[in-house]
N, C-alpha and C positions, 0 to 999 in steps of 0.2 A: 216628873219628868219633865212637864213642860218647864218649870222654875228651872230644872238642870240646863234645859236648852236654852233657855234665856240667859242663864248665866255663861254658856258657851259662847253666845252671840256675843255678849259684851267684851269677854274676853277676847276674840278674835277682831272686835272692832278698835279694843284697846291698843292690841298689838300692832295691828296697822296704823293706827295712828302715830303709835311710836315710833315704827320703823319709817313711816314717811317722815317723822317730825326729824329723825336721826338723818336721813337723805339728804333733807332740806337745809339743815345747820351743816352739814359736813362738805357738801357741794355748792348747792344753789345757793346759799348764803354768802360764802366766798367769792362767787362768779356773778349770779343772776340778783337774787332779791338783796341788792346791796342796803346798807343803813343810811349810806348818803348818795346822791345822785353825781353821776359821772358824764361827761362829754368830751369825745375824743374830737382833734383838729387836725388836719393836714393841708397844705397850700400846693396849689399848682396853678399852670399856665395853660391857655389853649392853644396846645399844640400836641401831635402825635406823640412826643416823647413823654410827656408827663400822662398822656391816656393809657400806654401800657403799665406805666407805674403804678397808676390808678387801679387798674385792673387786678395789678398782683397785690396792693395792699388791701383791698377790700375783699378779694377772696381771703387771704390769712386773716383779715379781721372777723370775717364769719366761721371760718372753720377753729380758731384759737380759744372761745369761749370769753372774749373781752367784753366786759360790762358794758352798758349805755349804747347811746346813739353815736354817731359818726357824722362829721360834716366835712366835704371838702370845699376849701376857700379857692373859688377860682378866679384868677386873675387876668382880665381879658379886655382889649379896647373894644370900642364898638364896630371898629372894622373888623376885628378877630371874630367875634360873635357871629358876622355874617358869614363866616367861612367855615365855623368851627361844627363840629359832628358828634361830639362826646359828652353832651350833657345830661344824658341818661347814666352814666357810668356809676355814679356815688351820687347819695345825698349830697346837695349843692348848694352854697351859697355864692352868689356872684358877688364879687369885690372890684372897686376900681383899678385898673393897673397902673402901678408906678414904676413899671420896667423904665420907661423915660421920666424921668422925674420932672413934675409939671412946673418947677421955678427954676431948676438949674439945668436942663435938659441933659443930664447925665443918663447914661444906660446901664443901669444896674438892676437886673430882675429880682436878685436874691432879696432888695428891699421889701419886695411883697408880701413875704412871710409877715413881718410885724406889722405891718399896713392892714394885711388881710385880719390878721388878728385882731388888731384894736377895732376894725369895721364890725367884725362880727360882736365884739362886747358892746359897739355902741347901739345896734341895729338888729341883733337877733333875738326872738322871742327866747330860743333856747338858752340864752346866756343869763337870762332873768330867774330860771329856774333850774340852777346848777349848782352844786358843792365844790365839785372838783375837776379841772381840766387836764386832759393829757394832749399834750402836743407833739406830733411826730414830723418825720419826713416822708415825703411819698415813695422816696427808694429804699423802704423800710418792708422788712416782713414780719408780722406779728405771729410769735410761737405760742405765747401763753397770755392768760389774763393779768394786765396789769392793774393793779388795785391799789390806790393810794394810800390807804390806811394799813394795808398789809406790807407795802414796801416802808412803812415808816415815817411817810410824808404828814407833816404837822403845817397849821396856819403860821405862816412866819419863814417855815423850813421846809422849800420846796425840794423835791429830788432831780438829781440828774445824773449825766454820764460825765466821765472827766476826760477833758479835751487839753491835755497838756502842752500843746503846740501854741495855745494862746499865752505866750511870753509877755505882751503887752500890759498883762495885769502885774507885772512885777517892774515895770521900767516907766518911762516917760510918759508912756501913751496913757496910762491911768491916771498918773498924777495932772494930765491936761483935761482929761475927758471926766472925770468923776470927781465930786467933793470928799469921797471916802474910798481911794486906792485901797486901803486895807482890807476891803471889804469885797475886792474884785475876785470872783471864782472862775476858773479855767474850765469850763462846762458847757456842753451842749447835746444835739441829738436827740435826746429822750427828756423831756421837760414835763413834770408832774405838778401842778399849781392847784391850791385853793383859790376858787374864782374871785375873793377878796384881795389877795396878792397879786394875782393876775391884773385885775382892774386899775391898782395902784402902778403897777410896774410898765403895763403896754405902753402908754403915751411917751415913756421915757424909752424902751425899746427902739420906736421909731425915730424919736429925736436923736438919741445917741448914734444910732445907725447912720442918720444923715451927716450926724458931726465927723465922725471918723472916716466916713466916705469923703467927704470934703477938705479933710486934713492930708492932703497928698504929701505934704514936707515930712510925714512921718509914716509913710508907707513901706519904708525900706525893710527888708526881712530881718535884719537886726532887731528891729523896733517890732514888728508884728509877728515874726513866725511865717509870714506869707511868702513862700519862696519865687512867687511871681512879683512881688513888690509891688502889685497893682490894685490894692485894697479891696480884693475880691471878699475878704472874708470880715468887712466892715459890720456886716450884720451880725456875727458872731461877738464881735466886741461890744456891738449895741447893745445884745442882750446881756452880758456880762456888767457892763457900765450902767446899764438901765437898773438891774437888780440891786446893784450896789448904791446907787441913789437912794434907793427906798429903804434900804437896811435890810435888804434880804440874804440869808445864809443859805447856803443849800447843803444838803446831806449828798455826797458824793461817792459815787462808785465806779468801779471798771467792770462790774460782773453784769448788768442789766442788758448791755448792747455789745455787739461784737461785728467786727467786718469779715465776711466769708473769706476764708483762707487764714485766719489767726487762730491760736489755738486756746481755748477757755482754759479758766482755772479748773482744777482738779475738785469735783463736788458741785459744780455751779451750772447750771442751764441758764444761758442768755434766753431772754425771752425778746429780743428784737435782732434782726440781722440787717445791717446796714450793707447795701450792696453798691456804696459810694466809689469802691475802689475795684481796681482789676483782681480778679482772682483766678487760679488755676488748679487744674487736679490733674496730674501727668501733663499729656500734651493738649488737654481741652482746656480753653479759657473764656471768661465771658470778661467784657468791658461794656458798660453801660454808654459809654459815647459810641460806640460802634452802632447804635441803635438811635442816635439822637433825633433821626429825621423818618425813623421807622413807623410805617402804618400798619404794623403787625396785628392791632386788634380789630382791624378792618377786613381783615386778609383771610378769608375763610380757611381753617385746615391748618395754617403755617403757625410754626413754635420756633421757639430758640434752639441752638443746637443741642442736643440732647448730652448730658453730662454722662460721666462714666455710671456703672450699675454698683450699688454697695459691695456685690462681691469683687468686683475689680477693683475698688479702691482698698478691700484688704490685700490684694497682691501689689499695688503700688506702693503704698506704706506700712511698716512694719512696726513704727512706734506707735504705741497705744495714744499718746497726746496728740501727735501730728496727725494719726488716722481720725481722731474725733473731730479736728478743724476740718479734715477734707470731706467727713460726712457732713457737716454743717454748709460746706459749699454746695454740694450736689443737693442740699435738701432747699437751699434758697433757689436756684434754678429749677428743680422739678416743682415746687410750688408756684413759680411765675407760669411754668408750661401748663400745670394744672388749671392755673387760674384762666389761662387764654382758651384753653380747652372747653371749659366749661362757659367761657364767655362765647365761644364762636356758636356753640349748640344752642345758648339762649338766644342768640340772633336768628335764628334760623338758618345758620348755616349745614350743608350737607352732612351726613353722618361720615365721620373719618374712617378710612380704611384702617383693618385692623394691621398694627405692627408690635413687634416687642415692646417699644416704650410705651405704647398705649395701654397695652396690657399690665405693664409694672405699674403705671399710674393709677389704674385702677385694682391693685394686688392688695391682700391683706398687709405684705409684707410694709409696703408704702404706707399704708393707714397706720399701722404700728408705729412706724419710725416718725410721723408728722402729728399723733396726737397732741393735744394741747402740753405745754411745759411748765413749770413751776420753778423759779429761780433758785430755791434752795438756800444756803448759809451764805447770805451778801455778806461782803467784807466792805465796810464803809471807810473812807479814807479821813484820817484826823488832819487836822493842820501839818503836822510834819510828813505826812503821807503826799501832801500837794508839789513835793517836788520830784520832777520827773526823773526817777532813779529807777531803771528797769533792773530787777534782781535775778542773778544768775544761780544756776543750781547750786553752787558753793554759798550762798547767801549773800555775795558781796554785789555790789552795784554793777552792772555793765561798763565797760569805758566807753567814754564819749568818742565820738567818730565824726570826721570831717571828710566831705567827698569833693573832690577835685577834677577839673577837665580843662583841656588847653585848648584856643582857638586863635582865629586872626580875625583882622577887621575888613571881613570880605560878605558879599550874600552869601556865598558857598557855606560858610561855618554859620553864619546866622540862621538858616533854616534848619542846620543840625542842632542847633543851641536850643531852638523853640522846640524840635523833637525830644531832645535831651531832657529839657527842663519839664516838661509836659510829663514825661515818664517816672521822672524822679518823685515827683509829687504825687503820683499814684501809686508809686512801688511801696511807700512805708518806710523809705530808707530813713534811719536816725539821724540824726545830727544836721550840720547845715551844710551848704553845697556853695561853691565858688568857681566861677569860670576865670581862668587865667588868661587874659586878652592882651596876645601880643601886636601891637601895632606901631608904626613909626609915628613921626608927630603930624607928618603931612597925612598919614591916613586918618589920624583922630580929628582933623579939623574937617572931614567930609563925613565919618562917620555917625550911622543914626541909630546904631543898636545897643545904646548904651543901657536900656532899661529892660533887655531880654535875660538877664540873669544876674544875680550877685556877683560882682566882677572885683578881679584884682588886675590892674594893668601893669602891663611888663613891657620893656623896651624889645622892639623886634629884633631878633638876630636871623630873620630869612637869609639878609645879605650880610655873609659874616664879615664883623668891623675890621678884622685883620686881612685876611685873605681875599675878601668880597667873593667867595664862593655862595651861589644861590642855594640853599638848601633848608627850607620852611620847617622840615622836620625837627630841627636841632630847637625850635622855640619850646618843644615840650620839656625836654630837661632844664633849659635854660628859665623857663617860667618857675618851674618848681623850685630852683634853686634862690629865685627873687621872692617868691612868696613865702620860703622859709626865714629869709633874712629879713623881711620886711613885715610882715604880718603877725598880729599877735594870735597865736593858736593855742586854744584850751583844750584841745582834743588829744587824746591818746593813739588812735588808730587814724590812718589817711587810707581812704579809698582812692586810688589813682584810675581813671576811666578815659576814653576816647569820645570825643564830640559825637562821632557817627555811630552812635550807642544807644540802644532802648533797654531801659530799665524794666524788668519784669517783675522784680522782687527785690527783698531786703537783701543788701550783701555786708554781712556781719563779720567782725573778728571771731565771734564766740560761736558763731556755726559752723565757719570754715576753718576754725582750729589755728587762726593765727595767733603769733606769740611774738614777744619781744627776742630778735635774732631768727625768727623763723616766718618769713613772710609768707604771703598765698599769692598763686598766680595762675592763668591758665596755660596750657601747653600749647607752644609755636615751634611744632616739629620740625619745621623748615628752616630754622636756623642751625644748619649744619656746620656751620663755622666754630661751633662749641666743640666739635669733635676733630678738628683738622687744625693747620697750620694758622690759622688765623686768631684762634684762642690762644696758641703758645706766643703768638708776636704781641699781644695786647693785653694779657693777663698774667702775674705771676701765678696763679693759681687756676690754669685751666681745666683740673680736674672738677672744680667748683662751679663752672659755667652750666648754667640750667637753660634750657630753651624754653622761654616763658616770656608771656607780654599780654596785652589787651586790659585784663583787670588787676589790678594789685592793691593787696591788704598788707600794709606795713606800720609798724610802729611806729612813730613819731620820732623816738630818738635814734633808731635805724637810719629812717629818711634823712634826718639832720647830718648824719656822717656821709650817706651815701651818694645824695644828690649831687655834690659836685663831681664825684667820680663819675656818675651817669654823663654828665655835660662832657668832662674833659675826654672820656673815653670814646664819647661819640665824636668828638672832635678828631680824635686819633684815626678812628675808621674811616672817617669821611675822608680823610687825606691821605689814607692809603690806597692809592688807585691803582698800584699794581696787582691788588688782591681783590678786585671788584667782580671777578670771573664768576660766572654760576656754579662752576663745580667747588667753589671755595667758599660763597655767602650764600648759595641758594637764592640767591635774587635772579630771577629771569631776564631781566632787563640790564642786569650787569653794570647799573648807573649808580652804584652805592646807596640806593634811595632807602634801604634798609640799616642804614649806619646807625641810626638812632637805636633802634632795638638791639644791635651787636653791643652798643654802649651800654645800655641798661644791663645785659648779662654779664658782660665784662665787669662793669662796675660793681655789681652786687660780688662777684667771684673775687675781687679784691678784698673786699672786706670779709669773705669767707660766708656771705649770707646766702644759705642755702633754702630751696622755696619747698613748700608743700604745694605739689602741681596738682591742681584739681580739674578735671574736664568736664565736670557738671556745672560749671560757673558762667560759661559764654558758650554761644553757639552762632554760626554763621547763618543766617537765612539762606534757604536752598540746599542746604546738607540735610542728610536724614538725622533725625532725632534717635537718641537712645531713650525708647519707650519706659515711661515712669520718671524720667527726670525731669525737675522742675528748672530750668534753665533761668538763671536770673537776669542775663543780659542778652540781648541780640546785637550782634556786631555786624553793621552791613556794610561792609566794606568792599564785598566783592559782588559781583552781578548775581541776582537770582531772578527766577520766573516762575509762574504758573500757568501753564498753558501757553496762550499768545500775549500774556501780561508780563511786561519785563521791568525790572526796577534796576538802574545802574546809576549811582551816585555821582560818578563822574560829568553824565550827561546836563546834570545841572548845576554846576560848576560856576556858570555865569548868569543862572535865571535868579532874579530877586523875589523870592516867592515869600518874603516877609513883609515887604512895604507895598506890594501891590493885592488890594483886596480881593480876599477869597480865593487867592492863588492856591493851587494845590495839585498834588501828584496826579497822575492818571489813577482811577479807584479800582483796586485789585478785585479780583472774581469774587462772588457770593460764594462763601463756604458750603451751601447747599448744592452747587451745581460740581462740586469736585466728585471724583470716581473713587470710591471707597474700595473697589477690588483688591487693590494691593496699599497693605496698611502702612508700611513705609512712607510711600510717597503719598498716601492720605494725611498723614501727621507731618511730613514735612512742609506740603502746601499749606497746611491750615497755618503754620508759624510763620511762613512767607506773608500770607494776608494778613495775619495780626501784626506784622512788623510794619507793612503799608499802611494797613488803616491806623495805625496809633500814630504814624508820622502825619496823615492829613486830617486825624482828630486834633492833635496840637495846632496843626496851621489853622484850623478852623475857630479854634478857642482864642487863639491868638489874634485873628483878625474881629472877633466878635469884641475882645476886651478894647480892640482899638477903635471901635466905635465904626466900622464900616457900615455903610449903608445896606439896607435889606437886599440880600441877595435875588429875591423876586423883581425888586426894580431894576438891578443889573440886568436879569434876564430879557426883561422888557427893551432895554437900551440896547441889548446884544441883537436883539430881533432887528431893532433900527437899523443898526450898523450893517448887519448883513443884507437888510435889504438895498441899503445903499451901493452897497460893494457890487450887489449883482448888477444893478443899473449900470455902475461902472465899467464892470467886465464887459456887459451887453454893447457898451460905448467904443470900447477898446476894440473888440471883434471886429465892429463894424468898419472901423477906421483902418486896422488892418488888412482885413480882407478886401478894402478897397485900394490899399496901397500894393497889396500883393498883385490884384489886377494891372494895376499902373505898371509896377515895376515888370510883370510879365509881358509887356507890349514892347520893353526896351530890350528885355533880354530873356533868354531862354533859360537863366537860372532861377529857381524857385526858393526863396528866402523862407525860413522857418517863422511863423508867427510866434509874436513875444510873448512870453509867460506871463500871465497876469500878476501882478504884483502882489505879495503878500500883503494880508489884511492888515496888519500892524503899522505898515507904511503909511496909511492912511487914516491914520486914528485922530490926527489934529482936526481941531473945527474950521481953521482955514482951509485947510485942501478941500474939505468936505463941502465947504459952501462953494469953493470954485467949482467942484466936480456937479454939483446941484443946479449951480447958476449954468454952467455948460450944457448940462442935460436939456434945461428948460429952454436954452437960446435953439438948440438942435431942433428940439422939437416943435418950437414956433417956426423956424425955418421950413422944415419938412412940412408942415402944415399949410403955410403960404405956397411951396411948390406943389403941394396935391391939389389947391385949389386952382392954381394956374394951369395945372395938367388937365383938370377937367374943362375949364375954360377952352383952351386952343383943342379940346378932342370935339367940341361941336363944330368947329372949322373943318372944311374937307382939306385933309391933308393925305399924301401919299402913304402906303405901309411903310416905305422905309424910314420916313420920318417918325411915324409913332414908334416903329421897334426902336429907333436911335433914342427916342426919348425915353423909353422905359428902361432901357439898359442904362442911360447915363445917371438916372436918379434912383436905381433899384437900393444902393445901401440906404439912403434917406427913406424910402418907403419902409425897409425892415425896422429902421430905428423908429419908425411912427407907429 
C-alpha cells in the first residue's frame, strides 16, 4: 500500500513537472526565458511632448509581454535638466543633446536618435551584456512581444519596416553618400539588430545623418521624397546609408508596424502602432501635434478625448477590413489613456470619478481586445517588392497620383501654403505635390517663399494681358494649362485642390471610383447657372453641366483635353457682365467672382465629362457634419466659429504669418470645454477646432524649421516691451492731461485725449531709446523740482503762493 502511494506521488510529481515544462516551453520560452539577451531602446527629449509618449510606450511595453529590459535615451541640455520633471517616467540613460549641433549650430533634434544609440553602445554596461537590440520610436504602442529570432532576424540581416518614400536610395543621393548605393534599403521605424551589427553601423548612422543634413543642395522633394524639402528626414537616410556602408541587407516587411487609420493585411496582427500621423474614427480624430506642449502627464485626472466605443465603430463602418483598421485606431488611443490613468494613480492623484469611459477601460471587453498579439504569417519583401507599387483588388498596381494647388506671391497665400503642405504630409496622400505659383516678374524680385512647397512657376494673369481686367481667380485654370504643357508628368491621375484646404486623409481615384472620362468632384449646389440661360449661352451641352468644384480627381488624358476649355470658358463668363446677377449666377456679390467655377463646369460640359459627385470628400468648417463620414478635406473658405472664437481667412489677407517668428492664429477653444448636449453642434465644433489647430501646428513647425529663437526668450522680451509701453503711455497721459487743462483756460471746448499709439508703432530700437531717454530726463527734472519745492517750503510764504506752486507742478509730481 505504501509502495503504491509512493508510486502515485511520483506520478503526480512527474505529471506536474511535465505540465510545467510544457507551459514553460510554449509560452515562457517564446517571451520570457529567452535563449538570447534582448534590450529595447527609444529616444526622447526633455519636454512634455515626449513625456506623455514615454508614459504610453512604457505602459504598452509592460502589458505586451515584450522580453528584456528597456531604456529611454534622454537627450537634454544642462539648462533643460534644471527644469525637467520626468526623470522617473522610464529606466533612463541621459545622453548629451545634439539638437543644436556643436559644430555647425544647425537645429535638428532628430539627430539625437543616432547620437543617443552610439552613446549607449559606448557608455552603458547593458550594451556589454546583450545579444539583440530593438530600437523603437517614442510615439509607438507595443501590442505584443518583438522576439528577434522568431521574426527571422540574423546576424548580418536586421529586420525592419518598409519606408517606401525614401526615394533617395534610388537616385543621386545614395550615390553621393554611400560607396554601396545598391545596398541602400528603404526602411525605418522598427529596427531589430544583432548588437555586433549595431556596433559596426552606429557611427556611420550618425556621420551619414550629419552628411545628408549638410547637403542642402540635394534636399529637394524629387530627390529625398521629403515634401518640405528641408532635410527633416536626413536621419532616416543616415540610417539607410550607414547600413549600406557596412554591407547590411535588411529583412523587410510591411506587416510588423502600422499607422492607426490604415488597414492591416488579412491574417496579420501588427505588433506596433505608430501614431506619427493624424487618424480619425468618424468625427473623432487625434493628432499628436495638437499636444506638442501638453503637460497632461502632470495634470491629475486629465486624459485625451475619448474615442468611440467598439460597438459604435461597428455602426460607423460595415466593411470588415476597414472596421478592423478603425478598431486599431481606438485601441491606440485607449492604450494611451489607460497609461495616463495608471500613471496619475501611481503619482498619488485623487481617485477619478466614475465615468462610462473609465468603466470601459477596466472592463473584460477592453482586456480581451488588448491582449498581447503575435504577428502571424509575415510577408517578407524580396528585391522585386521594393518598388512602391500599391496593389488593388484586381491584382493590378494602383495608378500614380499627383496633387496640385494654385497660389500667388502674397503673404495671404503663403500661410495657406504652409497649412496645406503640413496637412498633405500628415494625410498619407500618395504621390507628389506641386504648388502652381502665379507671379509677375516684379513679384518674384521681392518674393521670399520659394521654399514653402515644390513649385512650378507660371506667369500671372491676375491682370488680363488683353482686357486689363483684374481677376486673380483666373490664375487657377491658367496655371493648370501651363503646368500640363511645360512639366514632365508621370502620374495617371491628378488631384486638384485649393490652397485654403486642410487634408485629413488620402484622396485617391480607386477609393472614390474616378475613371477616365469620369472625374470625381464635390457638390457646389449654388452654381444655379447650370440650370438656366447661363449654361445655354456658354456650352453646347448645357444638360452635361455639373454643379461641382473644390476637389477634383481627373485622369491626366482628360485633363490634357479639358484644361484649355476651362481657361477659355472662364474668360467667356467673366466677360459676360450682362449675366452677373445673383438670380442667374448665384453670386451674391454680382461681381463675376465665381466665373472660374462656371468656366470649369462649362468646360467639362463641352467634352461631355460627367462627374461622380461625392458629398463625403469635402466639408466647410462650421457646417454640421454627417455623422460617421470621414471627410478628407476641410475647405476653410467661409467664416466659422466656436463660441466666442471666430476664424475668417479674409482678415489675415495682409498679415505675414510665415516670416514673423512664432506668429500664429488665435488658439481655438479646448475640446473639453464644448457642450455635448447637442450632438450635431458638438461634432461640428470639434471639426472646426481641428481645422484651427492644424493651421497653428503647421505654422509652429514652419517656424521651428526656420530656426526661430526659443519662444520663451521672446516671451521675456515681450515683457520688456510691454513695460516700456506702459511707461510711455503714462508719460503721454500726463502730457495730454496737462495740455487739456491749458486749453480749457483758453476755450470752453474739451478736446478728447489722444488714443495711445499701437505697440507695433514703437517697435524700433531707435524710438524706444528716445522714449527711454525722454522718460529719464523728465524723471530728473521732476526730482530737481521736488527738491526746489521742499527748499522753498522752509521759507514763510503765503497760502496763496503755496497752492499756486502745487497746481503748477502737479503733472510732474504724478510722473515722479
